[in-house]
N, C-alpha and C positions, 0 to 999 in steps of 0.2 A: 417478598412482595407483601404488602399490607393493604387490605381494603377495609373500609369502615365508613362511618358517618360522623359528621361534625354537627353539633347543635349550636346555632348562632345565638347571640345575646337576645335576639328577638324571638327565639324559639323555633326557627326554621331548621330543618334537618337537610343536610346536603352530603352527597357521597364524596369520599376522598380515597385516593389511591396513591400510595407511596411505594416506589421501587428502590431497593437498596442493593448494592453489591459489596462483597467483602474482598478488598484488595489491599495488599501490602499490610495485612494485619489490622486493618481498620474498616469499619462500615462506612460506605459513602452513599449519599443520596444521588440517584440517577435521574429520577423524575417524580414530579408531584402533580396530580390532577385533582382539582377541587371543583365540584359542581359541574363536571364535564369540560372544564377549561384547563389546559396545560399551564401550570404556573412555573414549573422549573423542568427543563429538559437539558440534561448534560450529555452532549455528544462525546462519546469516548472514541478516540481515534484508534481504530483497530488496524492491525497489519496481519498479513499472512504469517503464521508462526515460522520460526526458523526450521530448516530442513530436518534436524534431529527430532524436534517436537512433532512436526507434521508426520514424520514416518512412525513415531511411537503411537500417535493418535490413530493413524490408519491401521497399523498392525493390531493395536488393542481392539479396535472395532471389528476387524475381520476375524481375529481369533475368537472374540466374543460371539460373533455370528456363527463361526464354525462350531463352537461348543454348544450353542443353542440348537443347531441342527442335529448334532450328535445326541444331545440330551432329549430332543423332541420337546423342548421347553424353552420359551423365550423370556421367561421371567427375569433372569439375571441381566440380560442385555436391556430389557425394558426399564429396569431400575436405574440404568446409567444414562438414559436419553434425556433430551431437553424437556422442560415442563410442557411445552407446546405439543411435542410428540406423545408424551405420556397421556395428555388429555385427548389426543386425536385417535389413539389406538390402545390396544391391550396386548398382553402376551399371547392371548388366544388368536387375536387377529393377525399378529405377526406370524404365528405358526401357520395359519391358513395362507397367508401371502407367500410364504416360502415352503409350502407343502411339497412341491416337486423336489426340493433339496432333501427334505426329510424322507419322503417315500422312496426316492432313488438312492438315498445315502450318498449324495454328492459331497465330496470333500474338497473344499477350495484351498486347503493348505495341508497336503499330505505331510505327515510327521511334524506337524506344528511349524512347518517351514513356510512362512508367509513372505513372499518376495513381490510386493506390489510394484507394478510398472505403471507409471503415470502417462495418461494420454496427452496431457497438457499440464502446464504449471497450475498449481492451486491458485484460486483467485477469491477475492472478496467482492460480492455484489454490492449494489447501492444500499441494500438493507443490512449490511454487515454479516451476511451469511457466507461462510467459508465453503467453497465448492471444490470437491476433489473427485476426479474421474480417472479410472485406470482399469487394470486387470491383474489377476494373479494367474500365472501359468501352472497347470497341473499336467500330468502325463496324458490325460485324455481330452481336456478341454481348457478353454480360458474362462475364468470367472470374471466377468466384467462388472465393475462396481461404480456407482455414483453415490457419493456421500456428501451430505451437507451438515455443517456444524454451526451452532450459534454460541456466542459467549454468554455464559450465565455464572454469576458469582465468581468471576475471574477464571473460569475453566471453559474449555470448548466442549459443548455437549452435542451429541448426534441429534439432528433434527429431521433427517430424511435418509433413507437407505434403499438402494435398489441394487440387487445382485442378480445377474443372469448368466447363463452358460452359453458359450459359443464354441462350436467345433473348431479344433485347431487345424489350420491349413496344412501343417506338416505332419498330422496324424489323422488319417481317415477312419480310425477305429471308432465304432459306435460308442456312445456314452453309456455308462452303466447307471 
């Protein structure tokens, strides 16, 4: 993304914004805004990723979350999120948001075994946001997750994360 100003031949200065994506080994212009007016907007037809890619994406996110909880440090996962989420939060704010997991040492993937079970098929909303909901079963609880991703530079980037615990109906043992 590039922001700057353009000086016209008459000496006026106007803001310009150019957004590029790197796809297929080439840089492509996605949109241009000049003086507050959209000059070019290329709508990229997005589709839900294939099953294997979606599962990899969810597993990487959940394992990154798990590692952040274990390390008591969300810097690594924060470095992989979308630009919008990076601007909206910090590793410290993520740590506070998930303080219960850290303090109670809740493990959403014992032995690195992440087996996400999806509540419904992943969907793209009207804004091109990939929405994935589900849970991972652990011996003591279900870790329910809601994950949103946006496409940036040809890659899906995490733009929202919610992870909550729920007591398993088949295991009335208290959570640790």
